[in-house]
mmCIF file of the N, C-alpha and C atoms, coordinates in Angstrom:
data_MODEL
# 
_entry.id   MODEL 
# 
loop_
_atom_site.group_PDB 
_atom_site.id 
_atom_site.type_symbol 
_atom_site.label_atom_id 
_atom_site.label_alt_id 
_atom_site.label_comp_id 
_atom_site.label_asym_id 
_atom_site.label_entity_id 
_atom_site.label_seq_id 
_atom_site.pdbx_PDB_ins_code 
_atom_site.Cartn_x 
_atom_site.Cartn_y 
_atom_site.Cartn_z 
_atom_site.occupancy 
_atom_site.B_iso_or_equiv 
_atom_site.pdbx_formal_charge 
_atom_site.auth_seq_id 
_atom_site.auth_comp_id 
_atom_site.auth_asym_id 
_atom_site.auth_atom_id 
_atom_site.pdbx_PDB_model_num 
ATOM 1   N N  . MET A 1 1  ? 55.550 98.361  99.225  1.00 0.00 ? 1  MET A N  1 
ATOM 2   C CA . MET A 1 1  ? 56.670 98.084  99.837  1.00 0.00 ? 1  MET A CA 1 
ATOM 3   C C  . MET A 1 1  ? 57.047 97.066  100.877 1.00 0.00 ? 1  MET A C  1 
ATOM 4   N N  . LYS A 1 2  ? 55.760 96.583  101.551 1.00 0.00 ? 2  LYS A N  1 
ATOM 5   C CA . LYS A 1 2  ? 55.716 95.583  102.218 1.00 0.00 ? 2  LYS A CA 1 
ATOM 6   C C  . LYS A 1 2  ? 56.224 94.659  101.749 1.00 0.00 ? 2  LYS A C  1 
ATOM 7   N N  . ASN A 1 3  ? 56.012 94.087  100.456 1.00 0.00 ? 3  ASN A N  1 
ATOM 8   C CA . ASN A 1 3  ? 56.448 92.974  99.459  1.00 0.00 ? 3  ASN A CA 1 
ATOM 9   C C  . ASN A 1 3  ? 57.691 93.040  99.329  1.00 0.00 ? 3  ASN A C  1 
ATOM 10  N N  . LEU A 1 4  ? 58.401 94.035  99.330  1.00 0.00 ? 4  LEU A N  1 
ATOM 11  C CA . LEU A 1 4  ? 60.231 94.212  99.368  1.00 0.00 ? 4  LEU A CA 1 
ATOM 12  C C  . LEU A 1 4  ? 60.658 94.123  100.432 1.00 0.00 ? 4  LEU A C  1 
ATOM 13  N N  . ALA A 1 5  ? 60.052 94.409  101.340 1.00 0.00 ? 5  ALA A N  1 
ATOM 14  C CA . ALA A 1 5  ? 60.405 94.047  102.913 1.00 0.00 ? 5  ALA A CA 1 
ATOM 15  C C  . ALA A 1 5  ? 60.393 92.560  103.425 1.00 0.00 ? 5  ALA A C  1 
ATOM 16  N N  . LYS A 1 6  ? 59.257 92.121  102.642 1.00 0.00 ? 6  LYS A N  1 
ATOM 17  C CA . LYS A 1 6  ? 59.395 90.560  102.685 1.00 0.00 ? 6  LYS A CA 1 
ATOM 18  C C  . LYS A 1 6  ? 60.509 89.736  102.067 1.00 0.00 ? 6  LYS A C  1 
ATOM 19  N N  . VAL A 1 7  ? 60.413 90.341  100.752 1.00 0.00 ? 7  VAL A N  1 
ATOM 20  C CA . VAL A 1 7  ? 61.847 89.878  100.092 1.00 0.00 ? 7  VAL A CA 1 
ATOM 21  C C  . VAL A 1 7  ? 62.993 89.912  100.426 1.00 0.00 ? 7  VAL A C  1 
ATOM 22  N N  . LEU A 1 8  ? 63.169 91.066  100.934 1.00 0.00 ? 8  LEU A N  1 
ATOM 23  C CA . LEU A 1 8  ? 64.615 91.447  101.906 1.00 0.00 ? 8  LEU A CA 1 
ATOM 24  C C  . LEU A 1 8  ? 64.788 90.716  102.937 1.00 0.00 ? 8  LEU A C  1 
ATOM 25  N N  . LEU A 1 9  ? 63.720 90.167  103.591 1.00 0.00 ? 9  LEU A N  1 
ATOM 26  C CA . LEU A 1 9  ? 63.717 89.663  104.882 1.00 0.00 ? 9  LEU A CA 1 
ATOM 27  C C  . LEU A 1 9  ? 64.115 88.152  104.698 1.00 0.00 ? 9  LEU A C  1 
ATOM 28  N N  . VAL A 1 10 ? 63.538 87.220  103.433 1.00 0.00 ? 10 VAL A N  1 
ATOM 29  C CA . VAL A 1 10 ? 64.143 86.255  103.116 1.00 0.00 ? 10 VAL A CA 1 
ATOM 30  C C  . VAL A 1 10 ? 65.445 86.138  102.468 1.00 0.00 ? 10 VAL A C  1 
ATOM 31  N N  . VAL A 1 11 ? 65.748 86.868  101.860 1.00 0.00 ? 11 VAL A N  1 
ATOM 32  C CA . VAL A 1 11 ? 67.419 87.121  101.204 1.00 0.00 ? 11 VAL A CA 1 
ATOM 33  C C  . VAL A 1 11 ? 68.135 87.198  102.383 1.00 0.00 ? 11 VAL A C  1 
ATOM 34  N N  . GLY A 1 12 ? 67.720 87.863  103.547 1.00 0.00 ? 12 GLY A N  1 
ATOM 35  C CA . GLY A 1 12 ? 68.875 88.237  104.552 1.00 0.00 ? 12 GLY A CA 1 
ATOM 36  C C  . GLY A 1 12 ? 68.727 87.014  105.135 1.00 0.00 ? 12 GLY A C  1 
ATOM 37  N N  . ALA A 1 13 ? 67.840 86.253  105.438 1.00 0.00 ? 13 ALA A N  1 
ATOM 38  C CA . ALA A 1 13 ? 67.874 85.231  106.124 1.00 0.00 ? 13 ALA A CA 1 
ATOM 39  C C  . ALA A 1 13 ? 68.525 83.920  105.618 1.00 0.00 ? 13 ALA A C  1 
ATOM 40  N N  . VAL A 1 14 ? 68.347 84.029  104.317 1.00 0.00 ? 14 VAL A N  1 
ATOM 41  C CA . VAL A 1 14 ? 69.184 83.082  103.624 1.00 0.00 ? 14 VAL A CA 1 
ATOM 42  C C  . VAL A 1 14 ? 70.729 83.184  103.397 1.00 0.00 ? 14 VAL A C  1 
ATOM 43  N N  . GLY A 1 15 ? 70.828 84.510  103.105 1.00 0.00 ? 15 GLY A N  1 
ATOM 44  C CA . GLY A 1 15 ? 72.481 85.274  103.286 1.00 0.00 ? 15 GLY A CA 1 
ATOM 45  C C  . GLY A 1 15 ? 73.134 84.909  104.568 1.00 0.00 ? 15 GLY A C  1 
ATOM 46  N N  . LEU A 1 16 ? 72.312 84.968  105.884 1.00 0.00 ? 16 LEU A N  1 
ATOM 47  C CA . LEU A 1 16 ? 72.738 84.470  107.121 1.00 0.00 ? 16 LEU A CA 1 
ATOM 48  C C  . LEU A 1 16 ? 72.897 83.103  107.364 1.00 0.00 ? 16 LEU A C  1 
ATOM 49  N N  . GLY A 1 17 ? 72.107 82.140  106.511 1.00 0.00 ? 17 GLY A N  1 
ATOM 50  C CA . GLY A 1 17 ? 72.336 80.859  106.738 1.00 0.00 ? 17 GLY A CA 1 
ATOM 51  C C  . GLY A 1 17 ? 73.674 80.461  105.931 1.00 0.00 ? 17 GLY A C  1 
ATOM 52  N N  . ALA A 1 18 ? 73.652 81.262  104.946 1.00 0.00 ? 18 ALA A N  1 
ATOM 53  C CA . ALA A 1 18 ? 74.683 81.025  103.843 1.00 0.00 ? 18 ALA A CA 1 
ATOM 54  C C  . ALA A 1 18 ? 76.328 81.245  104.695 1.00 0.00 ? 18 ALA A C  1 
ATOM 55  N N  . GLY A 1 19 ? 76.396 82.513  105.263 1.00 0.00 ? 19 GLY A N  1 
ATOM 56  C CA . GLY A 1 19 ? 77.375 82.705  106.084 1.00 0.00 ? 19 GLY A CA 1 
ATOM 57  C C  . GLY A 1 19 ? 77.820 82.162  107.305 1.00 0.00 ? 19 GLY A C  1 
ATOM 58  N N  . ILE A 1 20 ? 76.676 81.409  107.867 1.00 0.00 ? 20 ILE A N  1 
ATOM 59  C CA . ILE A 1 20 ? 76.915 80.418  109.003 1.00 0.00 ? 20 ILE A CA 1 
ATOM 60  C C  . ILE A 1 20 ? 77.515 78.998  108.608 1.00 0.00 ? 20 ILE A C  1 
ATOM 61  N N  . LEU A 1 21 ? 77.199 78.976  107.246 1.00 0.00 ? 21 LEU A N  1 
ATOM 62  C CA . LEU A 1 21 ? 77.138 77.490  106.840 1.00 0.00 ? 21 LEU A CA 1 
ATOM 63  C C  . LEU A 1 21 ? 78.849 77.784  106.241 1.00 0.00 ? 21 LEU A C  1 
ATOM 64  N N  . SER A 1 22 ? 79.412 78.943  105.916 1.00 0.00 ? 22 SER A N  1 
ATOM 65  C CA . SER A 1 22 ? 80.213 79.258  105.164 1.00 0.00 ? 22 SER A CA 1 
ATOM 66  C C  . SER A 1 22 ? 81.251 79.314  106.304 1.00 0.00 ? 22 SER A C  1 
ATOM 67  N N  . ARG A 1 23 ? 80.867 79.950  107.373 1.00 0.00 ? 23 ARG A N  1 
ATOM 68  C CA . ARG A 1 23 ? 81.877 79.946  108.410 1.00 0.00 ? 23 ARG A CA 1 
ATOM 69  C C  . ARG A 1 23 ? 82.280 78.701  109.063 1.00 0.00 ? 23 ARG A C  1 
ATOM 70  N N  . LEU A 1 24 ? 81.244 77.374  109.265 1.00 0.00 ? 24 LEU A N  1 
ATOM 71  C CA . LEU A 1 24 ? 81.433 76.427  109.722 1.00 0.00 ? 24 LEU A CA 1 
ATOM 72  C C  . LEU A 1 24 ? 82.312 75.508  109.029 1.00 0.00 ? 24 LEU A C  1 
ATOM 73  N N  . ILE A 1 25 ? 82.365 75.566  107.613 1.00 0.00 ? 25 ILE A N  1 
ATOM 74  C CA . ILE A 1 25 ? 82.750 74.461  107.108 1.00 0.00 ? 25 ILE A CA 1 
ATOM 75  C C  . ILE A 1 25 ? 84.422 75.254  106.534 1.00 0.00 ? 25 ILE A C  1 
ATOM 76  N N  . ASN A 1 26 ? 84.430 76.490  106.895 1.00 0.00 ? 26 ASN A N  1 
ATOM 77  C CA . ASN A 1 26 ? 85.635 77.198  106.396 1.00 0.00 ? 26 ASN A CA 1 
ATOM 78  C C  . ASN A 1 26 ? 85.884 77.491  105.079 1.00 0.00 ? 26 ASN A C  1 
ATOM 79  N N  . THR A 1 27 ? 85.014 77.463  104.273 1.00 0.00 ? 27 THR A N  1 
ATOM 80  C CA . THR A 1 27 ? 85.271 77.586  102.570 1.00 0.00 ? 27 THR A CA 1 
ATOM 81  C C  . THR A 1 27 ? 84.192 78.852  102.305 1.00 0.00 ? 27 THR A C  1 
ATOM 82  N N  . PRO A 1 28 ? 84.612 79.100  101.156 1.00 0.00 ? 28 PRO A N  1 
ATOM 83  C CA . PRO A 1 28 ? 83.659 80.198  100.782 1.00 0.00 ? 28 PRO A CA 1 
ATOM 84  C C  . PRO A 1 28 ? 82.213 79.513  99.941  1.00 0.00 ? 28 PRO A C  1 
ATOM 85  N N  . VAL A 1 29 ? 80.868 79.810  100.469 1.00 0.00 ? 29 VAL A N  1 
ATOM 86  C CA . VAL A 1 29 ? 79.951 79.044  99.842  1.00 0.00 ? 29 VAL A CA 1 
ATOM 87  C C  . VAL A 1 29 ? 79.512 79.687  98.713  1.00 0.00 ? 29 VAL A C  1 
ATOM 88  N N  . ILE A 1 30 ? 79.178 80.852  98.685  1.00 0.00 ? 30 ILE A N  1 
ATOM 89  C CA . ILE A 1 30 ? 78.664 81.598  97.398  1.00 0.00 ? 30 ILE A CA 1 
ATOM 90  C C  . ILE A 1 30 ? 79.784 81.949  96.556  1.00 0.00 ? 30 ILE A C  1 
ATOM 91  N N  . GLY A 1 31 ? 80.876 82.061  97.022  1.00 0.00 ? 31 GLY A N  1 
ATOM 92  C CA . GLY A 1 31 ? 82.004 82.616  95.860  1.00 0.00 ? 31 GLY A CA 1 
ATOM 93  C C  . GLY A 1 31 ? 82.652 83.900  96.697  1.00 0.00 ? 31 GLY A C  1 
ATOM 94  N N  . SER A 1 32 ? 82.286 83.818  98.054  1.00 0.00 ? 32 SER A N  1 
ATOM 95  C CA . SER A 1 32 ? 82.916 85.563  98.640  1.00 0.00 ? 32 SER A CA 1 
ATOM 96  C C  . SER A 1 32 ? 82.852 84.859  100.148 1.00 0.00 ? 32 SER A C  1 
ATOM 97  N N  . LYS A 1 33 ? 83.878 85.762  100.847 1.00 0.00 ? 33 LYS A N  1 
ATOM 98  C CA . LYS A 1 33 ? 83.851 85.239  102.237 1.00 0.00 ? 33 LYS A CA 1 
ATOM 99  C C  . LYS A 1 33 ? 82.923 85.468  103.079 1.00 0.00 ? 33 LYS A C  1 
ATOM 100 N N  . PRO A 1 34 ? 83.056 84.625  104.328 1.00 0.00 ? 34 PRO A N  1 
ATOM 101 C CA . PRO A 1 34 ? 81.776 84.677  105.100 1.00 0.00 ? 34 PRO A CA 1 
ATOM 102 C C  . PRO A 1 34 ? 81.620 86.486  105.696 1.00 0.00 ? 34 PRO A C  1 
ATOM 103 N N  . VAL A 1 35 ? 82.692 87.003  105.961 1.00 0.00 ? 35 VAL A N  1 
ATOM 104 C CA . VAL A 1 35 ? 82.162 88.314  106.594 1.00 0.00 ? 35 VAL A CA 1 
ATOM 105 C C  . VAL A 1 35 ? 81.426 89.326  105.386 1.00 0.00 ? 35 VAL A C  1 
ATOM 106 N N  . ALA A 1 36 ? 81.786 88.947  104.125 1.00 0.00 ? 36 ALA A N  1 
ATOM 107 C CA . ALA A 1 36 ? 81.162 89.669  102.971 1.00 0.00 ? 36 ALA A CA 1 
ATOM 108 C C  . ALA A 1 36 ? 79.669 89.490  102.966 1.00 0.00 ? 36 ALA A C  1 
ATOM 109 N N  . ILE A 1 37 ? 79.511 87.737  103.093 1.00 0.00 ? 37 ILE A N  1 
ATOM 110 C CA . ILE A 1 37 ? 78.004 87.426  103.005 1.00 0.00 ? 37 ILE A CA 1 
ATOM 111 C C  . ILE A 1 37 ? 77.256 87.901  104.366 1.00 0.00 ? 37 ILE A C  1 
ATOM 112 N N  . PHE A 1 38 ? 77.840 88.125  105.651 1.00 0.00 ? 38 PHE A N  1 
ATOM 113 C CA . PHE A 1 38 ? 77.358 88.356  106.713 1.00 0.00 ? 38 PHE A CA 1 
ATOM 114 C C  . PHE A 1 38 ? 77.034 89.971  106.597 1.00 0.00 ? 38 PHE A C  1 
ATOM 115 N N  . SER A 1 39 ? 77.844 90.766  105.668 1.00 0.00 ? 39 SER A N  1 
ATOM 116 C CA . SER A 1 39 ? 77.580 92.267  105.681 1.00 0.00 ? 39 SER A CA 1 
ATOM 117 C C  . SER A 1 39 ? 76.611 92.539  104.811 1.00 0.00 ? 39 SER A C  1 
ATOM 118 N N  . PHE A 1 40 ? 76.325 91.383  103.541 1.00 0.00 ? 40 PHE A N  1 
ATOM 119 C CA . PHE A 1 40 ? 75.049 91.583  102.640 1.00 0.00 ? 40 PHE A CA 1 
ATOM 120 C C  . PHE A 1 40 ? 73.796 91.378  103.616 1.00 0.00 ? 40 PHE A C  1 
ATOM 121 N N  . ALA A 1 41 ? 73.754 90.161  104.229 1.00 0.00 ? 41 ALA A N  1 
ATOM 122 C CA . ALA A 1 41 ? 72.533 90.095  104.985 1.00 0.00 ? 41 ALA A CA 1 
ATOM 123 C C  . ALA A 1 41 ? 72.262 90.913  106.029 1.00 0.00 ? 41 ALA A C  1 
ATOM 124 N N  . ASP A 1 42 ? 73.224 91.520  106.454 1.00 0.00 ? 42 ASP A N  1 
ATOM 125 C CA . ASP A 1 42 ? 73.039 92.721  107.399 1.00 0.00 ? 42 ASP A CA 1 
ATOM 126 C C  . ASP A 1 42 ? 72.311 93.956  106.908 1.00 0.00 ? 42 ASP A C  1 
ATOM 127 N N  . THR A 1 43 ? 72.894 94.065  105.753 1.00 0.00 ? 43 THR A N  1 
ATOM 128 C CA . THR A 1 43 ? 72.304 95.166  104.898 1.00 0.00 ? 43 THR A CA 1 
ATOM 129 C C  . THR A 1 43 ? 70.839 94.800  104.118 1.00 0.00 ? 43 THR A C  1 
ATOM 130 N N  . CYS A 1 44 ? 70.476 93.577  104.133 1.00 0.00 ? 44 CYS A N  1 
ATOM 131 C CA . CYS A 1 44 ? 69.093 93.417  103.580 1.00 0.00 ? 44 CYS A CA 1 
ATOM 132 C C  . CYS A 1 44 ? 68.064 93.348  104.817 1.00 0.00 ? 44 CYS A C  1 
ATOM 133 N N  . LEU A 1 45 ? 68.648 92.933  105.826 1.00 0.00 ? 45 LEU A N  1 
ATOM 134 C CA . LEU A 1 45 ? 67.725 93.023  107.006 1.00 0.00 ? 45 LEU A CA 1 
ATOM 135 C C  . LEU A 1 45 ? 67.577 94.587  107.730 1.00 0.00 ? 45 LEU A C  1 
ATOM 136 N N  . LEU A 1 46 ? 68.421 95.171  107.521 1.00 0.00 ? 46 LEU A N  1 
ATOM 137 C CA . LEU A 1 46 ? 68.482 96.813  108.183 1.00 0.00 ? 46 LEU A CA 1 
ATOM 138 C C  . LEU A 1 46 ? 67.546 97.056  107.088 1.00 0.00 ? 46 LEU A C  1 
ATOM 139 N N  . LEU A 1 47 ? 67.571 97.004  105.795 1.00 0.00 ? 47 LEU A N  1 
ATOM 140 C CA . LEU A 1 47 ? 66.387 97.838  104.837 1.00 0.00 ? 47 LEU A CA 1 
ATOM 141 C C  . LEU A 1 47 ? 64.996 97.132  104.880 1.00 0.00 ? 47 LEU A C  1 
ATOM 142 N N  . ALA A 1 48 ? 64.823 96.069  105.404 1.00 0.00 ? 48 ALA A N  1 
ATOM 143 C CA . ALA A 1 48 ? 63.666 95.450  105.307 1.00 0.00 ? 48 ALA A CA 1 
ATOM 144 C C  . ALA A 1 48 ? 62.916 96.236  106.824 1.00 0.00 ? 48 ALA A C  1 
ATOM 145 N N  . ILE A 1 49 ? 63.752 96.022  107.993 1.00 0.00 ? 49 ILE A N  1 
ATOM 146 C CA . ILE A 1 49 ? 63.105 96.948  109.112 1.00 0.00 ? 49 ILE A CA 1 
ATOM 147 C C  . ILE A 1 49 ? 62.836 98.178  108.665 1.00 0.00 ? 49 ILE A C  1 
ATOM 148 N N  . GLY A 1 50 ? 63.722 98.903  107.671 1.00 0.00 ? 50 GLY A N  1 
ATOM 149 C CA . GLY A 1 50 ? 63.558 100.273 107.529 1.00 0.00 ? 50 GLY A CA 1 
ATOM 150 C C  . GLY A 1 50 ? 61.930 100.327 106.584 1.00 0.00 ? 50 GLY A C  1 
ATOM 151 N N  . LEU A 1 51 ? 62.129 99.645  105.896 1.00 0.00 ? 51 LEU A N  1 
ATOM 152 C CA . LEU A 1 51 ? 60.836 99.778  105.369 1.00 0.00 ? 51 LEU A CA 1 
ATOM 153 C C  . LEU A 1 51 ? 59.636 99.318  105.816 1.00 0.00 ? 51 LEU A C  1 
ATOM 154 N N  . LEU A 1 52 ? 59.682 98.471  107.019 1.00 0.00 ? 52 LEU A N  1 
ATOM 155 C CA . LEU A 1 52 ? 58.503 98.114  107.415 1.00 0.00 ? 52 LEU A CA 1 
ATOM 156 C C  . LEU A 1 52 ? 58.186 99.234  108.677 1.00 0.00 ? 52 LEU A C  1 
ATOM 157 N N  . LEU A 1 53 ? 59.343 99.736  108.929 1.00 0.00 ? 53 LEU A N  1 
ATOM 158 C CA . LEU A 1 53 ? 58.787 101.086 109.902 1.00 0.00 ? 53 LEU A CA 1 
ATOM 159 C C  . LEU A 1 53 ? 58.262 101.989 109.043 1.00 0.00 ? 53 LEU A C  1 
ATOM 160 N N  . LEU A 1 54 ? 58.746 102.486 108.179 1.00 0.00 ? 54 LEU A N  1 
ATOM 161 C CA . LEU A 1 54 ? 58.193 103.171 107.427 1.00 0.00 ? 54 LEU A CA 1 
ATOM 162 C C  . LEU A 1 54 ? 56.945 103.353 107.001 1.00 0.00 ? 54 LEU A C  1 
ATOM 163 N N  . GLU A 1 55 ? 56.574 101.926 106.361 1.00 0.00 ? 55 GLU A N  1 
ATOM 164 C CA . GLU A 1 55 ? 55.293 101.512 106.105 1.00 0.00 ? 55 GLU A CA 1 
ATOM 165 C C  . GLU A 1 55 ? 53.779 101.600 107.624 1.00 0.00 ? 55 GLU A C  1 
ATOM 166 N N  . GLU A 1 56 ? 54.587 101.241 108.593 1.00 0.00 ? 56 GLU A N  1 
ATOM 167 C CA . GLU A 1 56 ? 53.933 101.664 109.752 1.00 0.00 ? 56 GLU A CA 1 
ATOM 168 C C  . GLU A 1 56 ? 53.518 102.635 110.254 1.00 0.00 ? 56 GLU A C  1 
ATOM 169 N N  . LYS A 1 57 ? 54.456 103.586 109.731 1.00 0.00 ? 57 LYS A N  1 
ATOM 170 C CA . LYS A 1 57 ? 54.370 105.312 109.819 1.00 0.00 ? 57 LYS A CA 1 
ATOM 171 C C  . LYS A 1 57 ? 53.260 105.804 108.996 1.00 0.00 ? 57 LYS A C  1 
ATOM 172 N N  . LYS A 1 58 ? 53.151 105.135 107.988 1.00 0.00 ? 58 LYS A N  1 
ATOM 173 C CA . LYS A 1 58 ? 52.050 106.010 107.154 1.00 0.00 ? 58 LYS A CA 1 
ATOM 174 C C  . LYS A 1 58 ? 50.633 105.717 107.427 1.00 0.00 ? 58 LYS A C  1 
# 
């Protein structure tokens, strides 16, 4: 689970960077609006935090 959390952290960070870039240049970067990219990054980061907390509890 720790490896999945690390992957989700990286994907979330990349998504956050893409969302910021998309917002700055005012065009869709990955093919969707910045709000959708931010929501995806938010979900990835929250899942990673949850997995890390679950791993710590064990």
